[in-house]
C-alpha beads as a LAMMPS data file, in Angstrom:
LAMMPS data file: protein, C-alpha beads

212 atoms
211 bonds

1 atom types
1 bond types

-500.0 500.0 xlo xhi
-500.0 500.0 ylo yhi
-500.0 500.0 zlo zhi

Masses

1 110.0

Atoms # bond

1 1 1 187.202 466.364 -300.861
2 1 1 190.509 467.586 -302.262
3 1 1 190.395 470.632 -299.987
4 1 1 189.839 468.538 -296.871
5 1 1 192.715 466.226 -297.857
6 1 1 195.037 469.223 -298.303
7 1 1 194.065 470.607 -294.900
8 1 1 194.612 467.206 -293.300
9 1 1 198.040 466.889 -294.904
10 1 1 198.987 470.402 -293.735
11 1 1 198.055 469.775 -290.153
12 1 1 199.956 466.485 -290.145
13 1 1 203.035 468.185 -291.593
14 1 1 202.931 470.925 -288.945
15 1 1 202.524 468.541 -286.023
16 1 1 205.426 466.425 -287.208
17 1 1 207.810 469.395 -287.595
18 1 1 210.849 469.245 -285.183
19 1 1 210.916 473.035 -284.817
20 1 1 207.418 473.048 -283.459
21 1 1 208.242 470.269 -280.975
22 1 1 211.295 472.169 -279.697
23 1 1 209.258 475.363 -279.373
24 1 1 206.546 473.599 -277.380
25 1 1 209.170 472.003 -275.099
26 1 1 210.786 475.399 -274.456
27 1 1 207.445 476.954 -273.607
28 1 1 206.712 474.102 -271.189
29 1 1 210.093 474.497 -269.435
30 1 1 209.638 478.275 -269.138
31 1 1 206.209 477.697 -267.672
32 1 1 207.635 475.327 -265.012
33 1 1 210.502 477.708 -264.249
34 1 1 208.080 480.572 -263.762
35 1 1 206.009 478.679 -261.206
36 1 1 209.131 477.200 -259.483
37 1 1 210.119 473.510 -259.320
38 1 1 210.062 471.566 -255.996
39 1 1 213.796 470.762 -256.294
40 1 1 214.748 474.433 -256.487
41 1 1 212.512 475.356 -253.586
42 1 1 214.030 472.607 -251.415
43 1 1 217.555 473.757 -252.281
44 1 1 216.618 477.347 -251.462
45 1 1 215.233 476.317 -248.045
46 1 1 218.348 474.245 -247.280
47 1 1 220.669 477.141 -248.109
48 1 1 218.573 479.433 -245.904
49 1 1 218.919 477.057 -242.950
50 1 1 222.697 476.738 -243.275
51 1 1 223.572 480.392 -243.174
52 1 1 227.144 481.675 -243.125
53 1 1 228.812 481.517 -239.656
54 1 1 229.389 484.775 -237.807
55 1 1 232.860 486.379 -237.989
56 1 1 235.373 484.957 -235.541
57 1 1 233.597 481.592 -235.271
58 1 1 235.931 478.597 -234.849
59 1 1 234.416 475.127 -235.313
60 1 1 235.043 472.588 -232.578
61 1 1 237.562 470.119 -233.986
62 1 1 240.565 468.188 -232.722
63 1 1 242.786 471.097 -233.817
64 1 1 240.842 473.854 -232.058
65 1 1 240.292 471.889 -228.824
66 1 1 241.620 468.517 -227.574
67 1 1 239.300 465.510 -227.996
68 1 1 239.572 464.577 -224.312
69 1 1 237.640 466.447 -221.619
70 1 1 239.294 469.292 -219.816
71 1 1 241.068 468.338 -216.587
72 1 1 240.258 470.347 -213.521
73 1 1 243.309 470.862 -211.330
74 1 1 242.779 470.032 -207.650
75 1 1 242.827 472.642 -204.963
76 1 1 246.369 473.007 -203.507
77 1 1 245.006 473.151 -199.964
78 1 1 242.970 469.972 -200.391
79 1 1 245.889 468.240 -202.103
80 1 1 248.263 469.096 -199.237
81 1 1 245.700 467.860 -196.734
82 1 1 245.266 464.579 -198.616
83 1 1 249.057 464.135 -198.858
84 1 1 249.409 464.595 -195.102
85 1 1 246.703 461.982 -194.470
86 1 1 248.396 459.448 -196.767
87 1 1 251.812 459.987 -195.156
88 1 1 250.283 459.603 -191.693
89 1 1 248.587 456.335 -192.670
90 1 1 251.788 454.906 -194.181
91 1 1 253.793 455.928 -191.107
92 1 1 251.363 454.051 -188.878
93 1 1 251.661 450.919 -191.010
94 1 1 255.464 451.106 -191.043
95 1 1 255.679 451.771 -187.291
96 1 1 253.478 448.790 -186.430
97 1 1 255.051 446.527 -189.095
98 1 1 251.672 445.642 -190.619
99 1 1 252.678 446.153 -194.244
100 1 1 253.381 442.533 -195.171
101 1 1 256.101 441.459 -197.568
102 1 1 257.988 444.207 -199.379
103 1 1 259.090 444.249 -203.002
104 1 1 261.358 446.673 -204.830
105 1 1 262.464 447.675 -208.321
106 1 1 266.227 448.239 -208.448
107 1 1 268.557 449.382 -211.214
108 1 1 271.707 447.267 -211.323
109 1 1 274.131 446.319 -214.114
110 1 1 272.234 448.388 -216.730
111 1 1 268.990 446.533 -216.045
112 1 1 265.921 446.937 -213.862
113 1 1 264.981 444.089 -211.549
114 1 1 261.795 443.543 -209.574
115 1 1 262.914 441.678 -206.462
116 1 1 261.708 440.574 -203.064
117 1 1 263.313 438.715 -200.166
118 1 1 265.244 435.528 -201.058
119 1 1 265.069 436.169 -204.810
120 1 1 267.912 435.133 -207.126
121 1 1 269.016 437.363 -210.005
122 1 1 271.508 436.415 -212.718
123 1 1 273.708 439.230 -214.017
124 1 1 275.621 438.925 -217.295
125 1 1 278.626 440.683 -215.876
126 1 1 281.528 440.059 -213.522
127 1 1 281.503 441.965 -210.248
128 1 1 284.669 442.876 -208.425
129 1 1 283.305 441.228 -205.290
130 1 1 284.214 437.867 -203.803
131 1 1 281.643 435.136 -203.289
132 1 1 279.921 435.386 -199.931
133 1 1 280.297 439.152 -199.608
134 1 1 277.276 441.341 -199.012
135 1 1 276.534 444.384 -201.163
136 1 1 273.925 447.131 -201.143
137 1 1 271.811 447.998 -204.182
138 1 1 271.558 451.773 -203.933
139 1 1 269.549 452.640 -207.054
140 1 1 266.016 451.848 -205.873
141 1 1 263.248 453.111 -208.148
142 1 1 260.251 451.735 -206.271
143 1 1 259.340 449.917 -203.087
144 1 1 255.901 448.718 -202.097
145 1 1 253.690 446.253 -200.279
146 1 1 250.042 445.220 -200.250
147 1 1 248.828 448.549 -198.858
148 1 1 251.149 451.241 -200.242
149 1 1 253.838 451.977 -202.827
150 1 1 256.666 454.507 -202.707
151 1 1 257.815 455.868 -206.076
152 1 1 261.097 457.634 -206.715
153 1 1 261.635 460.641 -208.980
154 1 1 263.551 458.855 -210.362
155 1 1 265.229 457.241 -207.294
156 1 1 264.279 456.866 -203.674
157 1 1 266.573 458.305 -201.042
158 1 1 269.291 456.113 -199.554
159 1 1 268.065 456.948 -196.066
160 1 1 264.526 455.828 -196.960
161 1 1 265.049 452.360 -198.487
162 1 1 267.800 449.783 -198.049
163 1 1 268.164 446.719 -200.303
164 1 1 271.003 444.258 -199.619
165 1 1 272.167 441.198 -201.545
166 1 1 274.846 438.509 -201.280
167 1 1 277.089 437.203 -204.071
168 1 1 276.556 433.447 -204.029
169 1 1 278.106 432.316 -207.328
170 1 1 280.401 433.421 -210.142
171 1 1 280.181 431.368 -213.287
172 1 1 280.184 431.545 -217.084
173 1 1 277.410 431.316 -219.623
174 1 1 276.928 428.517 -222.085
175 1 1 279.275 428.893 -225.084
176 1 1 277.781 430.696 -228.066
177 1 1 279.188 429.859 -231.503
178 1 1 279.534 432.793 -233.904
179 1 1 280.105 431.421 -237.418
180 1 1 280.863 433.510 -240.531
181 1 1 280.964 431.863 -243.949
182 1 1 281.179 433.121 -247.552
183 1 1 280.594 430.651 -250.323
184 1 1 283.172 430.271 -253.087
185 1 1 285.519 432.640 -251.243
186 1 1 287.376 430.177 -249.021
187 1 1 286.296 432.276 -246.035
188 1 1 285.216 430.664 -242.782
189 1 1 285.569 432.098 -239.277
190 1 1 284.426 430.496 -236.058
191 1 1 284.358 432.212 -232.710
192 1 1 283.112 430.902 -229.363
193 1 1 281.700 433.545 -227.025
194 1 1 281.553 432.972 -223.269
195 1 1 280.375 435.766 -220.947
196 1 1 280.961 435.885 -217.191
197 1 1 277.916 435.737 -214.932
198 1 1 277.201 436.553 -211.308
199 1 1 274.342 435.268 -209.173
200 1 1 272.974 437.439 -206.369
201 1 1 270.527 436.582 -203.611
202 1 1 268.364 439.373 -202.199
203 1 1 268.645 439.275 -198.403
204 1 1 266.622 442.181 -197.046
205 1 1 264.408 445.040 -198.174
206 1 1 263.962 447.611 -195.432
207 1 1 262.287 451.009 -195.285
208 1 1 262.785 453.849 -192.819
209 1 1 260.512 453.835 -189.739
210 1 1 259.164 457.282 -190.598
211 1 1 258.565 459.034 -193.893
212 1 1 259.636 462.639 -194.281

Bonds

1 1 1 2
2 1 2 3
3 1 3 4
4 1 4 5
5 1 5 6
6 1 6 7
7 1 7 8
8 1 8 9
9 1 9 10
10 1 10 11
11 1 11 12
12 1 12 13
13 1 13 14
14 1 14 15
15 1 15 16
16 1 16 17
17 1 17 18
18 1 18 19
19 1 19 20
20 1 20 21
21 1 21 22
22 1 22 23
23 1 23 24
24 1 24 25
25 1 25 26
26 1 26 27
27 1 27 28
28 1 28 29
29 1 29 30
30 1 30 31
31 1 31 32
32 1 32 33
33 1 33 34
34 1 34 35
35 1 35 36
36 1 36 37
37 1 37 38
38 1 38 39
39 1 39 40
40 1 40 41
41 1 41 42
42 1 42 43
43 1 43 44
44 1 44 45
45 1 45 46
46 1 46 47
47 1 47 48
48 1 48 49
49 1 49 50
50 1 50 51
51 1 51 52
52 1 52 53
53 1 53 54
54 1 54 55
55 1 55 56
56 1 56 57
57 1 57 58
58 1 58 59
59 1 59 60
60 1 60 61
61 1 61 62
62 1 62 63
63 1 63 64
64 1 64 65
65 1 65 66
66 1 66 67
67 1 67 68
68 1 68 69
69 1 69 70
70 1 70 71
71 1 71 72
72 1 72 73
73 1 73 74
74 1 74 75
75 1 75 76
76 1 76 77
77 1 77 78
78 1 78 79
79 1 79 80
80 1 80 81
81 1 81 82
82 1 82 83
83 1 83 84
84 1 84 85
85 1 85 86
86 1 86 87
87 1 87 88
88 1 88 89
89 1 89 90
90 1 90 91
91 1 91 92
92 1 92 93
93 1 93 94
94 1 94 95
95 1 95 96
96 1 96 97
97 1 97 98
98 1 98 99
99 1 99 100
100 1 100 101
101 1 101 102
102 1 102 103
103 1 103 104
104 1 104 105
105 1 105 106
106 1 106 107
107 1 107 108
108 1 108 109
109 1 109 110
110 1 110 111
111 1 111 112
112 1 112 113
113 1 113 114
114 1 114 115
115 1 115 116
116 1 116 117
117 1 117 118
118 1 118 119
119 1 119 120
120 1 120 121
121 1 121 122
122 1 122 123
123 1 123 124
124 1 124 125
125 1 125 126
126 1 126 127
127 1 127 128
128 1 128 129
129 1 129 130
130 1 130 131
131 1 131 132
132 1 132 133
133 1 133 134
134 1 134 135
135 1 135 136
136 1 136 137
137 1 137 138
138 1 138 139
139 1 139 140
140 1 140 141
141 1 141 142
142 1 142 143
143 1 143 144
144 1 144 145
145 1 145 146
146 1 146 147
147 1 147 148
148 1 148 149
149 1 149 150
150 1 150 151
151 1 151 152
152 1 152 153
153 1 153 154
154 1 154 155
155 1 155 156
156 1 156 157
157 1 157 158
158 1 158 159
159 1 159 160
160 1 160 161
161 1 161 162
162 1 162 163
163 1 163 164
164 1 164 165
165 1 165 166
166 1 166 167
167 1 167 168
168 1 168 169
169 1 169 170
170 1 170 171
171 1 171 172
172 1 172 173
173 1 173 174
174 1 174 175
175 1 175 176
176 1 176 177
177 1 177 178
178 1 178 179
179 1 179 180
180 1 180 181
181 1 181 182
182 1 182 183
183 1 183 184
184 1 184 185
185 1 185 186
186 1 186 187
187 1 187 188
188 1 188 189
189 1 189 190
190 1 190 191
191 1 191 192
192 1 192 193
193 1 193 194
194 1 194 195
195 1 195 196
196 1 196 197
197 1 197 198
198 1 198 199
199 1 199 200
200 1 200 201
201 1 201 202
202 1 202 203
203 1 203 204
204 1 204 205
205 1 205 206
206 1 206 207
207 1 207 208
208 1 208 209
209 1 209 210
210 1 210 211
211 1 211 212
């Protein structure tokens, strides 16, 4: 009975030893590593799929190539043929007068104005022209109608488009009060600003009977 109790106590002491538990855990991990874990095998397969790129390979990014599709330039012969057809069509419309009401974009007094016949434009400037006189607006950027539009680069030729206007009024703007004040400094300045103005009426917008 005493011998059996001693054997039982010895086996219990050995099973409860921390060194034995660590040794068994190490043997178990070495056994799993020898057979190969599923995580390592999956990582090995993934690295095999994504192999190193060949030398000279450039990935397709916004730096290597533009994000928009490549533009194919038209054939010069076809482009010249299309240009001749458009010019011929516009010449027919101008010759028959079937282009409707014209409009134009003119540059005058440091501003751009989109005008048509009988329009009024107010210019914050004084022109050296008497009321009732007729002037010509020479800087024409664009002229068009319902069917076509002529664009300048940057201006249209003077022999191609003619825009005339009449000075109908010379007046002044409403007074603007410019007030400057500094508290506790006994500083106060008041200035009234009045700018001259000129009113023009667009009389005619004409284009040449034939385009070059």
